[in-house]
A tleap script that builds the chain and sets N, CA, C and O, in Angstrom:
source leaprc.protein.ff14SB
mol = sequence {
  NGLN VAL GLN LEU VAL GLU SER GLY GLY GLY
  LEU MET GLN PRO GLY ASP SER LEU LYS LEU
  SER CYS VAL LEU ASN GLY LEU SER PRO ASP
  ARG TYR ALA ILE SER TRP PHE ARG GLN ALA
  PRO GLY LYS GLU ARG GLU GLY VAL SER CYS
  ILE SER SER ASN ASP ASP TYR THR TYR TYR
  VAL ASP SER VAL LYS ALA ARG PHE THR ILE
  SER ARG ASN ASN ALA LYS ASN THR VAL TYR
  LEU GLN MET ASN SER LEU GLU LEU GLU ASP
  THR ALA VAL HIE TYR CYS ALA ALA GLU PHE
  ALA SER SER THR SER THR TRP CYS PHE PRO
  GLU GLU LYS ASP MET ASP TYR TRP GLY LYS
  GLY ALA LEU VAL THR VAL SER CSER
}
set mol.1.N position { 40.445 -38.479 14.955 }
set mol.1.CA position { 39.277 -38.868 14.427 }
set mol.1.C position { 38.351 -39.736 13.596 }
set mol.1.O position { 38.199 -39.673 12.376 }
set mol.2.N position { 37.601 -40.773 14.677 }
set mol.2.CA position { 37.215 -41.554 13.880 }
set mol.2.C position { 36.034 -41.235 12.941 }
set mol.2.O position { 35.118 -40.455 13.201 }
set mol.3.N position { 36.237 -42.182 11.448 }
set mol.3.CA position { 35.503 -41.740 10.630 }
set mol.3.C position { 35.724 -43.424 9.933 }
set mol.3.O position { 36.683 -44.196 9.934 }
set mol.4.N position { 33.890 -43.530 9.200 }
set mol.4.CA position { 33.693 -44.285 8.580 }
set mol.4.C position { 33.123 -44.251 7.614 }
set mol.4.O position { 32.070 -43.614 7.629 }
set mol.5.N position { 33.581 -44.962 6.243 }
set mol.5.CA position { 33.756 -44.238 4.803 }
set mol.5.C position { 33.214 -45.365 3.925 }
set mol.5.O position { 34.212 -45.883 3.425 }
set mol.6.N position { 32.196 -45.953 3.524 }
set mol.6.CA position { 31.375 -47.089 2.679 }
set mol.6.C position { 31.758 -46.281 1.191 }
set mol.6.O position { 31.893 -45.123 0.796 }
set mol.7.N position { 31.797 -46.950 0.929 }
set mol.7.CA position { 31.958 -47.466 -0.433 }
set mol.7.C position { 31.451 -48.592 -1.413 }
set mol.7.O position { 31.134 -49.703 -0.989 }
set mol.8.N position { 31.394 -48.265 -2.671 }
set mol.8.CA position { 31.284 -49.609 -3.598 }
set mol.8.C position { 29.818 -49.419 -4.131 }
set mol.8.O position { 29.657 -49.903 -5.251 }
set mol.9.N position { 28.478 -48.692 -3.457 }
set mol.9.CA position { 27.662 -49.021 -3.816 }
set mol.9.C position { 27.140 -47.932 -5.846 }
set mol.9.O position { 27.813 -47.102 -6.458 }
set mol.10.N position { 26.047 -48.406 -6.115 }
set mol.10.CA position { 25.470 -48.423 -7.594 }
set mol.10.C position { 24.488 -49.234 -7.779 }
set mol.10.O position { 23.839 -50.028 -7.099 }
set mol.11.N position { 24.528 -48.689 -9.356 }
set mol.11.CA position { 23.235 -48.831 -9.748 }
set mol.11.C position { 23.132 -50.584 -10.651 }
set mol.11.O position { 23.536 -50.786 -11.796 }
set mol.12.N position { 22.576 -51.489 -9.856 }
set mol.12.CA position { 22.925 -53.122 -9.988 }
set mol.12.C position { 21.659 -53.452 -11.105 }
set mol.12.O position { 20.682 -52.718 -11.250 }
set mol.13.N position { 21.917 -54.792 -11.897 }
set mol.13.CA position { 20.399 -55.883 -12.009 }
set mol.13.C position { 20.128 -56.607 -10.989 }
set mol.13.O position { 20.869 -56.523 -10.009 }
set mol.14.N position { 19.340 -57.227 -10.978 }
set mol.14.CA position { 18.595 -58.282 -10.362 }
set mol.14.C position { 19.468 -59.170 -10.555 }
set mol.14.O position { 19.987 -59.076 -11.667 }
set mol.15.N position { 20.080 -60.523 -9.522 }
set mol.15.CA position { 20.753 -60.986 -9.903 }
set mol.15.C position { 22.648 -61.083 -10.047 }
set mol.15.O position { 23.379 -62.057 -10.225 }
set mol.16.N position { 22.986 -59.468 -9.859 }
set mol.16.CA position { 24.449 -59.138 -9.383 }
set mol.16.C position { 24.515 -59.647 -8.441 }
set mol.16.O position { 23.776 -60.377 -7.781 }
set mol.17.N position { 26.196 -58.941 -8.279 }
set mol.17.CA position { 26.811 -59.006 -7.730 }
set mol.17.C position { 27.656 -57.775 -7.313 }
set mol.17.O position { 27.801 -56.863 -8.127 }
set mol.18.N position { 28.306 -57.693 -5.891 }
set mol.18.CA position { 28.847 -55.983 -5.677 }
set mol.18.C position { 28.616 -55.890 -3.535 }
set mol.18.O position { 27.919 -55.978 -2.524 }
set mol.19.N position { 30.382 -55.555 -4.447 }
set mol.19.CA position { 30.723 -55.396 -2.860 }
set mol.19.C position { 30.890 -54.214 -2.093 }
set mol.19.O position { 31.441 -53.450 -2.886 }
set mol.20.N position { 30.740 -53.608 -1.013 }
set mol.20.CA position { 30.755 -52.605 0.118 }
set mol.20.C position { 31.420 -52.904 0.429 }
set mol.20.O position { 31.743 -54.031 0.806 }
set mol.21.N position { 32.203 -51.384 0.364 }
set mol.21.CA position { 33.714 -51.331 1.664 }
set mol.21.C position { 33.316 -50.362 2.645 }
set mol.21.O position { 32.748 -49.357 2.217 }
set mol.22.N position { 33.494 -50.466 3.797 }
set mol.22.CA position { 33.961 -49.312 4.491 }
set mol.22.C position { 35.107 -49.635 5.250 }
set mol.22.O position { 35.355 -50.653 5.896 }
set mol.23.N position { 35.901 -48.393 5.033 }
set mol.23.CA position { 37.182 -48.079 6.110 }
set mol.23.C position { 37.187 -47.460 7.336 }
set mol.23.O position { 36.377 -46.541 7.461 }
set mol.24.N position { 37.944 -47.743 8.344 }
set mol.24.CA position { 37.871 -47.516 9.756 }
set mol.24.C position { 38.760 -46.949 10.047 }
set mol.24.O position { 39.791 -47.432 10.515 }
set mol.25.N position { 38.434 -45.256 9.719 }
set mol.25.CA position { 39.548 -44.195 9.870 }
set mol.25.C position { 40.003 -44.000 11.483 }
set mol.25.O position { 40.002 -45.217 11.665 }
set mol.26.N position { 40.179 -43.759 12.082 }
set mol.26.CA position { 41.049 -43.590 13.440 }
set mol.26.C position { 40.753 -44.244 14.647 }
set mol.26.O position { 40.869 -43.652 15.720 }
set mol.27.N position { 40.364 -45.468 14.565 }
set mol.27.CA position { 39.698 -46.870 15.098 }
set mol.27.C position { 40.727 -47.668 14.740 }
set mol.27.O position { 41.442 -47.583 13.742 }
set mol.28.N position { 40.770 -49.162 16.436 }
set mol.28.CA position { 41.352 -50.215 15.964 }
set mol.28.C position { 40.509 -51.094 15.738 }
set mol.28.O position { 39.744 -51.652 16.524 }
set mol.29.N position { 40.599 -51.181 15.016 }
set mol.29.CA position { 39.282 -52.169 14.565 }
set mol.29.C position { 39.032 -53.972 14.956 }
set mol.29.O position { 38.083 -54.721 14.722 }
set mol.30.N position { 40.418 -54.202 15.671 }
set mol.30.CA position { 40.367 -55.217 16.418 }
set mol.30.C position { 39.007 -55.440 18.110 }
set mol.30.O position { 38.552 -56.255 18.913 }
set mol.31.N position { 38.990 -54.404 17.801 }
set mol.31.CA position { 38.449 -52.860 19.123 }
set mol.31.C position { 36.925 -53.131 19.252 }
set mol.31.O position { 36.229 -53.281 20.256 }
set mol.32.N position { 36.657 -53.146 18.086 }
set mol.32.CA position { 34.880 -52.897 17.715 }
set mol.32.C position { 34.501 -54.107 16.791 }
set mol.32.O position { 35.166 -54.838 16.057 }
set mol.33.N position { 33.487 -54.049 17.039 }
set mol.33.CA position { 32.341 -55.217 16.107 }
set mol.33.C position { 31.699 -54.376 14.989 }
set mol.33.O position { 30.919 -53.447 15.198 }
set mol.34.N position { 31.958 -54.644 14.224 }
set mol.34.CA position { 31.193 -53.760 12.932 }
set mol.34.C position { 29.903 -54.055 12.243 }
set mol.34.O position { 30.131 -54.571 11.148 }
set mol.35.N position { 28.708 -53.921 12.475 }
set mol.35.CA position { 27.789 -53.853 11.508 }
set mol.35.C position { 27.759 -52.917 10.248 }
set mol.35.O position { 28.455 -51.946 9.948 }
set mol.36.N position { 26.429 -53.713 9.440 }
set mol.36.CA position { 26.134 -52.846 8.226 }
set mol.36.C position { 24.616 -53.400 8.376 }
set mol.36.O position { 24.070 -54.502 8.438 }
set mol.37.N position { 24.123 -51.636 8.409 }
set mol.37.CA position { 22.877 -51.612 8.650 }
set mol.37.C position { 22.090 -50.985 6.795 }
set mol.37.O position { 22.864 -50.533 5.951 }
set mol.38.N position { 21.127 -51.054 6.614 }
set mol.38.CA position { 20.372 -50.565 5.485 }
set mol.38.C position { 19.038 -49.674 5.561 }
set mol.38.O position { 18.150 -49.966 6.362 }
set mol.39.N position { 18.920 -48.431 4.577 }
set mol.39.CA position { 17.418 -48.210 4.580 }
set mol.39.C position { 16.982 -48.525 3.434 }
set mol.39.O position { 17.755 -48.426 2.481 }
set mol.40.N position { 15.707 -48.960 3.240 }
set mol.40.CA position { 15.142 -48.712 1.757 }
set mol.40.C position { 14.427 -47.665 1.623 }
set mol.40.O position { 14.611 -46.977 2.627 }
set mol.41.N position { 13.643 -47.127 0.859 }
set mol.41.CA position { 12.747 -45.514 0.201 }
set mol.41.C position { 11.764 -45.990 1.343 }
set mol.41.O position { 11.432 -47.152 1.110 }
set mol.42.N position { 11.330 -45.623 2.206 }
set mol.42.CA position { 10.030 -45.346 2.857 }
set mol.42.C position { 9.726 -45.607 4.100 }
set mol.42.O position { 8.757 -45.326 4.805 }
set mol.43.N position { 11.386 -46.597 4.382 }
set mol.43.CA position { 11.235 -47.488 5.853 }
set mol.43.C position { 12.194 -47.078 6.441 }
set mol.43.O position { 13.031 -46.204 6.213 }
set mol.44.N position { 11.900 -48.239 7.751 }
set mol.44.CA position { 13.199 -48.175 9.048 }
set mol.44.C position { 14.264 -48.561 8.697 }
set mol.44.O position { 14.430 -49.592 8.045 }
set mol.45.N position { 15.343 -47.641 9.150 }
set mol.45.CA position { 16.256 -48.640 9.045 }
set mol.45.C position { 16.762 -49.908 9.662 }
set mol.45.O position { 16.551 -49.962 10.874 }
set mol.46.N position { 17.555 -51.243 8.989 }
set mol.46.CA position { 16.955 -52.357 9.479 }
set mol.46.C position { 18.798 -52.753 9.278 }
set mol.46.O position { 19.684 -52.568 8.444 }
set mol.47.N position { 18.651 -53.298 10.424 }
set mol.47.CA position { 20.362 -54.262 10.919 }
set mol.47.C position { 20.565 -54.947 9.676 }
set mol.47.O position { 19.532 -54.836 9.016 }
set mol.48.N position { 21.430 -55.600 9.069 }
set mol.48.CA position { 21.689 -56.496 7.959 }
set mol.48.C position { 22.773 -57.973 8.492 }
set mol.48.O position { 22.597 -59.185 8.373 }
set mol.49.N position { 23.759 -57.255 9.023 }
set mol.49.CA position { 24.796 -58.156 9.140 }
set mol.49.C position { 25.807 -57.593 10.310 }
set mol.49.O position { 25.983 -56.383 10.454 }
set mol.50.N position { 26.331 -58.389 10.975 }
set mol.50.CA position { 27.517 -57.648 11.938 }
set mol.50.C position { 28.607 -58.928 11.908 }
set mol.50.O position { 28.125 -60.054 11.786 }
set mol.51.N position { 29.602 -58.827 11.981 }
set mol.51.CA position { 30.908 -59.140 12.649 }
set mol.51.C position { 31.508 -58.211 13.813 }
set mol.51.O position { 31.576 -57.015 14.096 }
set mol.52.N position { 32.091 -60.050 14.563 }
set mol.52.CA position { 32.903 -59.868 16.011 }
set mol.52.C position { 33.747 -59.019 15.995 }
set mol.52.O position { 34.245 -58.537 14.977 }
set mol.53.N position { 34.065 -58.674 17.381 }
set mol.53.CA position { 35.742 -57.696 16.784 }
set mol.53.C position { 36.838 -58.805 17.107 }
set mol.53.O position { 37.911 -58.322 17.468 }
set mol.54.N position { 36.804 -59.729 17.068 }
set mol.54.CA position { 37.769 -61.086 16.910 }
set mol.54.C position { 37.421 -62.040 15.929 }
set mol.54.O position { 37.697 -63.218 15.703 }
set mol.55.N position { 36.594 -60.985 15.320 }
set mol.55.CA position { 36.235 -62.346 13.502 }
set mol.55.C position { 35.406 -63.673 13.916 }
set mol.55.O position { 34.887 -64.089 12.880 }
set mol.56.N position { 35.143 -64.326 14.773 }
set mol.56.CA position { 34.769 -65.237 14.942 }
set mol.56.C position { 33.071 -65.599 15.011 }
set mol.56.O position { 32.512 -66.673 14.794 }
set mol.57.N position { 32.667 -64.674 15.281 }
set mol.57.CA position { 30.688 -64.459 14.910 }
set mol.57.C position { 30.423 -63.717 14.006 }
set mol.57.O position { 30.783 -62.563 13.773 }
set mol.58.N position { 29.550 -64.639 13.302 }
set mol.58.CA position { 28.802 -63.422 11.963 }
set mol.58.C position { 27.619 -63.909 12.539 }
set mol.58.O position { 27.275 -64.930 13.134 }
set mol.59.N position { 26.988 -62.612 12.090 }
set mol.59.CA position { 25.110 -62.603 11.812 }
set mol.59.C position { 24.632 -62.045 10.711 }
set mol.59.O position { 25.001 -61.013 10.150 }
set mol.60.N position { 23.954 -62.642 10.490 }
set mol.60.CA position { 23.268 -62.090 9.286 }
set mol.60.C position { 21.789 -62.159 9.275 }
set mol.60.O position { 21.256 -63.190 9.686 }
set mol.61.N position { 21.133 -61.260 8.887 }
set mol.61.CA position { 19.349 -61.000 8.773 }
set mol.61.C position { 18.752 -61.968 7.950 }
set mol.61.O position { 19.580 -62.514 7.222 }
set mol.62.N position { 17.986 -62.234 7.859 }
set mol.62.CA position { 16.839 -63.722 7.377 }
set mol.62.C position { 17.027 -63.826 6.047 }
set mol.62.O position { 17.269 -64.819 5.361 }
set mol.63.N position { 16.844 -62.326 5.665 }
set mol.63.CA position { 16.591 -62.192 3.980 }
set mol.63.C position { 17.685 -61.798 3.710 }
set mol.63.O position { 17.563 -60.852 2.933 }
set mol.64.N position { 18.912 -62.046 3.968 }
set mol.64.CA position { 19.756 -61.510 3.169 }
set mol.64.C position { 20.985 -62.896 3.679 }
set mol.64.O position { 22.200 -62.698 3.660 }
set mol.65.N position { 20.406 -64.138 4.070 }
set mol.65.CA position { 21.061 -65.592 4.691 }
set mol.65.C position { 21.161 -65.858 3.166 }
set mol.65.O position { 20.354 -65.657 2.259 }
set mol.66.N position { 22.926 -66.588 3.185 }
set mol.66.CA position { 23.089 -66.826 1.867 }
set mol.66.C position { 23.208 -66.645 0.474 }
set mol.66.O position { 23.256 -67.264 -0.589 }
set mol.67.N position { 23.252 -64.764 1.292 }
set mol.67.CA position { 23.641 -64.420 -0.497 }
set mol.67.C position { 24.670 -62.955 0.244 }
set mol.67.O position { 25.208 -62.227 -0.590 }
set mol.68.N position { 24.847 -62.668 1.508 }
set mol.68.CA position { 25.466 -61.442 1.818 }
set mol.68.C position { 26.407 -62.113 2.444 }
set mol.68.O position { 25.960 -63.109 3.011 }
set mol.69.N position { 28.203 -61.855 2.629 }
set mol.69.CA position { 29.168 -62.257 3.243 }
set mol.69.C position { 30.016 -61.015 3.257 }
set mol.69.O position { 30.442 -60.286 2.362 }
set mol.70.N position { 30.200 -61.012 5.528 }
set mol.70.CA position { 30.184 -60.082 5.566 }
set mol.70.C position { 32.086 -60.239 6.559 }
set mol.70.O position { 32.284 -61.091 7.426 }
set mol.71.N position { 32.838 -59.524 6.242 }
set mol.71.CA position { 34.606 -59.978 5.986 }
set mol.71.C position { 35.337 -58.558 6.912 }
set mol.71.O position { 34.953 -57.416 7.164 }
set mol.72.N position { 36.234 -59.146 7.136 }
set mol.72.CA position { 37.008 -57.926 7.165 }
set mol.72.C position { 38.467 -58.508 7.203 }
set mol.72.O position { 38.937 -59.619 7.451 }
set mol.73.N position { 39.135 -56.924 6.746 }
set mol.73.CA position { 40.796 -56.895 6.891 }
set mol.73.C position { 41.287 -56.295 7.758 }
set mol.73.O position { 40.809 -55.166 7.649 }
set mol.74.N position { 42.143 -56.311 8.811 }
set mol.74.CA position { 42.448 -55.340 9.925 }
set mol.74.C position { 43.737 -54.358 9.275 }
set mol.74.O position { 43.809 -53.130 9.319 }
set mol.75.N position { 44.265 -54.880 8.945 }
set mol.75.CA position { 45.525 -54.797 7.480 }
set mol.75.C position { 45.609 -53.868 7.611 }
set mol.75.O position { 46.390 -53.199 8.287 }
set mol.76.N position { 43.751 -53.303 6.151 }
set mol.76.CA position { 43.218 -52.448 5.816 }
set mol.76.C position { 42.922 -51.423 6.324 }
set mol.76.O position { 43.116 -50.251 5.998 }
set mol.77.N position { 42.202 -52.112 7.550 }
set mol.77.CA position { 41.090 -51.390 8.515 }
set mol.77.C position { 40.286 -51.204 7.528 }
set mol.77.O position { 40.026 -50.086 7.083 }
set mol.78.N position { 39.904 -52.075 7.172 }
set mol.78.CA position { 38.395 -52.065 6.755 }
set mol.78.C position { 37.506 -53.362 6.237 }
set mol.78.O position { 37.923 -54.496 6.003 }
set mol.79.N position { 36.061 -52.820 6.122 }
set mol.79.CA position { 35.281 -54.801 6.741 }
set mol.79.C position { 34.467 -53.761 5.039 }
set mol.79.O position { 34.306 -52.588 4.702 }
set mol.80.N position { 34.110 -55.589 4.286 }
set mol.80.CA position { 33.554 -55.370 3.559 }
set mol.80.C position { 32.401 -56.429 3.861 }
set mol.80.O position { 32.322 -57.167 4.843 }
set mol.81.N position { 31.409 -56.312 2.638 }
set mol.81.CA position { 29.698 -56.762 2.226 }
set mol.81.C position { 29.954 -57.512 1.070 }
set mol.81.O position { 29.703 -57.009 -0.025 }
set mol.82.N position { 30.253 -58.244 1.124 }
set mol.82.CA position { 29.563 -59.270 -0.704 }
set mol.82.C position { 27.984 -59.401 -0.274 }
set mol.82.O position { 27.400 -59.791 0.738 }
set mol.83.N position { 27.500 -58.770 -1.819 }
set mol.83.CA position { 26.528 -59.339 -1.847 }
set mol.83.C position { 26.512 -59.122 -3.245 }
set mol.83.O position { 26.998 -58.340 -4.062 }
set mol.84.N position { 25.309 -60.723 -3.191 }
set mol.84.CA position { 25.248 -61.118 -4.233 }
set mol.84.C position { 24.211 -61.394 -4.501 }
set mol.84.O position { 23.419 -60.788 -3.779 }
set mol.85.N position { 23.367 -62.533 -5.757 }
set mol.85.CA position { 22.156 -62.593 -6.263 }
set mol.85.C position { 20.947 -61.448 -5.781 }
set mol.85.O position { 19.800 -61.682 -5.401 }
set mol.86.N position { 21.641 -60.146 -5.942 }
set mol.86.CA position { 21.417 -58.716 -5.710 }
set mol.86.C position { 19.400 -59.369 -5.823 }
set mol.86.O position { 19.049 -60.334 -6.502 }
set mol.87.N position { 18.550 -58.588 -5.052 }
set mol.87.CA position { 17.108 -58.220 -5.100 }
set mol.87.C position { 16.978 -56.999 -5.235 }
set mol.87.O position { 17.846 -56.161 -4.989 }
set mol.88.N position { 15.280 -56.689 -5.860 }
set mol.88.CA position { 14.611 -55.266 -6.040 }
set mol.88.C position { 15.421 -55.323 -4.557 }
set mol.88.O position { 16.517 -54.836 -4.280 }
set mol.89.N position { 14.581 -56.015 -3.783 }
set mol.89.CA position { 14.343 -55.527 -1.832 }
set mol.89.C position { 15.691 -54.982 -1.651 }
set mol.89.O position { 15.912 -54.158 -0.763 }
set mol.90.N position { 16.445 -55.325 -2.308 }
set mol.90.CA position { 18.037 -54.973 -1.761 }
set mol.90.C position { 18.438 -53.384 -2.185 }
set mol.90.O position { 19.573 -52.909 -2.226 }
set mol.91.N position { 17.447 -52.861 -2.418 }
set mol.91.CA position { 17.946 -51.173 -3.079 }
set mol.91.C position { 17.529 -50.658 -1.742 }
set mol.91.O position { 16.400 -50.704 -1.255 }
set mol.92.N position { 18.412 -50.255 -1.324 }
set mol.92.CA position { 18.667 -49.319 -0.296 }
set mol.92.C position { 20.137 -48.150 -0.435 }
set mol.92.O position { 20.983 -47.950 -1.307 }
set mol.93.N position { 19.837 -47.538 1.015 }
set mol.93.CA position { 20.989 -46.612 1.245 }
set mol.93.C position { 21.681 -47.402 2.365 }
set mol.93.O position { 21.032 -47.293 3.406 }
set mol.94.N position { 22.979 -48.300 2.532 }
set mol.94.CA position { 23.954 -49.301 2.913 }
set mol.94.C position { 24.878 -48.600 4.100 }
set mol.94.O position { 26.056 -48.313 3.884 }
set mol.95.N position { 24.234 -48.353 5.365 }
set mol.95.CA position { 25.425 -48.062 6.679 }
set mol.95.C position { 26.408 -48.839 7.289 }
set mol.95.O position { 26.201 -49.742 8.099 }
set mol.96.N position { 27.671 -48.387 6.799 }
set mol.96.CA position { 28.242 -48.906 8.162 }
set mol.96.C position { 28.625 -48.482 9.837 }
set mol.96.O position { 28.986 -47.313 9.970 }
set mol.97.N position { 28.583 -49.185 10.897 }
set mol.97.CA position { 29.150 -48.660 11.856 }
set mol.97.C position { 29.769 -49.458 13.034 }
set mol.97.O position { 30.132 -50.634 13.061 }
set mol.98.N position { 29.784 -48.797 13.706 }
set mol.98.CA position { 31.087 -49.594 14.869 }
set mol.98.C position { 30.252 -49.706 16.222 }
set mol.98.O position { 29.278 -49.062 16.612 }
set mol.99.N position { 30.777 -50.466 16.646 }
set mol.99.CA position { 30.361 -50.794 18.337 }
set mol.99.C position { 31.992 -51.556 19.380 }
set mol.99.O position { 32.554 -52.651 19.393 }
set mol.100.N position { 32.179 -50.340 20.042 }
set mol.100.CA position { 33.395 -51.242 21.198 }
set mol.100.C position { 32.677 -52.376 21.459 }
set mol.100.O position { 31.488 -52.660 21.601 }
set mol.101.N position { 33.862 -53.016 21.487 }
set mol.101.CA position { 34.091 -54.466 22.035 }
set mol.101.C position { 35.467 -54.395 22.573 }
set mol.101.O position { 36.386 -53.615 22.323 }
set mol.102.N position { 35.345 -55.778 23.672 }
set mol.102.CA position { 36.412 -56.011 24.343 }
set mol.102.C position { 36.942 -57.048 22.876 }
set mol.102.O position { 36.195 -57.336 21.941 }
set mol.103.N position { 38.293 -57.439 23.003 }
set mol.103.CA position { 39.351 -57.589 21.537 }
set mol.103.C position { 38.714 -59.346 21.665 }
set mol.103.O position { 38.281 -59.886 20.647 }
set mol.104.N position { 38.730 -60.021 22.883 }
set mol.104.CA position { 37.927 -61.087 22.425 }
set mol.104.C position { 36.415 -61.410 22.411 }
set mol.104.O position { 35.913 -62.494 22.707 }
set mol.105.N position { 36.034 -60.740 22.177 }
set mol.105.CA position { 34.441 -60.800 21.862 }
set mol.105.C position { 34.150 -61.192 20.823 }
set mol.105.O position { 34.648 -60.781 19.774 }
set mol.106.N position { 32.863 -62.490 20.962 }
set mol.106.CA position { 32.729 -63.262 20.146 }
set mol.106.C position { 31.163 -63.284 19.877 }
set mol.106.O position { 30.514 -64.255 19.488 }
set mol.107.N position { 30.585 -61.720 20.232 }
set mol.107.CA position { 29.621 -61.546 19.729 }
set mol.107.C position { 28.842 -60.790 19.086 }
set mol.107.O position { 29.054 -59.825 19.819 }
set mol.108.N position { 28.049 -60.354 18.272 }
set mol.108.CA position { 27.877 -58.869 17.583 }
set mol.108.C position { 25.815 -58.956 17.370 }
set mol.108.O position { 25.202 -59.989 17.101 }
set mol.109.N position { 25.470 -58.198 17.492 }
set mol.109.CA position { 23.833 -58.285 16.916 }
set mol.109.C position { 23.905 -56.713 16.270 }
set mol.109.O position { 24.535 -56.150 17.165 }
set mol.110.N position { 23.693 -55.909 15.478 }
set mol.110.CA position { 23.411 -54.944 14.888 }
set mol.110.C position { 21.835 -53.808 15.249 }
set mol.110.O position { 20.779 -53.413 14.753 }
set mol.111.N position { 22.437 -53.751 16.100 }
set mol.111.CA position { 20.910 -52.770 17.356 }
set mol.111.C position { 21.613 -50.979 17.114 }
set mol.111.O position { 22.503 -50.407 17.742 }
set mol.112.N position { 20.814 -50.533 16.021 }
set mol.112.CA position { 21.236 -48.700 15.969 }
set mol.112.C position { 21.945 -48.773 17.597 }
set mol.112.O position { 23.101 -49.142 17.802 }
set mol.113.N position { 21.259 -48.464 18.355 }
set mol.113.CA position { 21.685 -47.559 19.748 }
set mol.113.C position { 23.050 -48.214 20.590 }
set mol.113.O position { 23.843 -47.739 21.403 }
set mol.114.N position { 22.896 -49.449 19.999 }
set mol.114.CA position { 24.639 -49.974 20.689 }
set mol.114.C position { 25.422 -49.605 19.594 }
set mol.114.O position { 26.469 -50.223 19.401 }
set mol.115.N position { 25.034 -48.549 18.720 }
set mol.115.CA position { 27.174 -48.261 17.608 }
set mol.115.C position { 27.041 -46.651 18.102 }
set mol.115.O position { 26.180 -45.777 18.003 }
set mol.116.N position { 28.161 -46.745 18.590 }
set mol.116.CA position { 29.203 -45.802 18.291 }
set mol.116.C position { 29.413 -44.685 17.201 }
set mol.116.O position { 29.237 -43.479 17.373 }
set mol.117.N position { 29.767 -45.230 16.201 }
set mol.117.CA position { 30.371 -44.418 15.122 }
set mol.117.C position { 29.594 -45.086 13.818 }
set mol.117.O position { 29.717 -46.257 13.456 }
set mol.118.N position { 28.714 -44.011 13.159 }
set mol.118.CA position { 28.211 -44.216 11.774 }
set mol.118.C position { 29.569 -43.736 10.426 }
set mol.118.O position { 30.549 -42.996 10.522 }
set mol.119.N position { 29.047 -44.531 9.289 }
set mol.119.CA position { 29.621 -43.926 8.099 }
set mol.119.C position { 28.267 -43.293 7.681 }
set mol.119.O position { 27.209 -43.456 8.287 }
set mol.120.N position { 28.517 -42.256 6.126 }
set mol.120.CA position { 27.277 -41.943 5.663 }
set mol.120.C position { 26.459 -42.004 5.117 }
set mol.120.O position { 25.700 -41.074 4.842 }
set mol.121.N position { 26.341 -43.505 4.686 }
set mol.121.CA position { 25.854 -44.394 3.694 }
set mol.121.C position { 26.359 -44.546 1.977 }
set mol.121.O position { 27.129 -43.687 1.548 }
set mol.122.N position { 26.095 -45.175 1.457 }
set mol.122.CA position { 26.079 -45.421 0.199 }
set mol.122.C position { 24.904 -46.585 -0.179 }
set mol.122.O position { 24.529 -47.642 0.327 }
set mol.123.N position { 24.562 -45.813 -1.307 }
set mol.123.CA position { 23.402 -46.656 -2.092 }
set mol.123.C position { 23.633 -47.289 -3.306 }
set mol.123.O position { 24.198 -47.117 -4.386 }
set mol.124.N position { 22.915 -48.152 -2.642 }
set mol.124.CA position { 22.517 -49.722 -3.732 }
set mol.124.C position { 21.046 -49.709 -4.301 }
set mol.124.O position { 19.972 -49.814 -3.709 }
set mol.125.N position { 21.333 -49.552 -5.608 }
set mol.125.CA position { 20.044 -49.651 -6.318 }
set mol.125.C position { 19.934 -50.459 -7.255 }
set mol.125.O position { 20.629 -50.314 -8.260 }
set mol.126.N position { 18.839 -51.721 -7.111 }
set mol.126.CA position { 18.278 -52.954 -8.077 }
set mol.126.C position { 17.944 -52.498 -8.917 }
set mol.126.O position { 16.966 -51.876 -8.503 }
set mol.127.N position { 18.068 -52.226 -10.378 }
set mol.127.CA position { 16.524 -52.070 -10.446 }
set mol.127.C position { 16.468 -53.404 -12.062 }
set mol.127.O position { 17.606 -53.715 -12.415 }
set mol.128.N position { 15.680 -53.865 -12.638 }
set mol.128.CA position { 15.689 -54.234 -13.991 }
set mol.128.C position { 15.411 -53.426 -14.771 }
set mol.128.O position { 15.405 -53.702 -15.970 }
savepdb mol mol.pdb
quit
């Protein structure tokens, strides 16, 4: 049974750093591109970042470029989202999602309709 489990959310202040984790239970991590999405209160869910199945390619939405870093540890079946210089606008439920891909794929894009599996989300609140 496939289950994606996010952790690491919390209440933070502007400028803080936080690292989210997504454990990929029941799937082979090198066959899936992994994306992070977030949904802020009253807004639609948006794609934030992704990492290709072979780790060679990463994508970031403009609003988080130079602040967020996505990475993966296949030995731990875990994908991370390091979030630095947090801003009030980063307040959202953050979701990880998996899209089946070739093990040699060098591309990813966080498109909701393409995701095969989703986690339940982790709440990140940034407040002064």
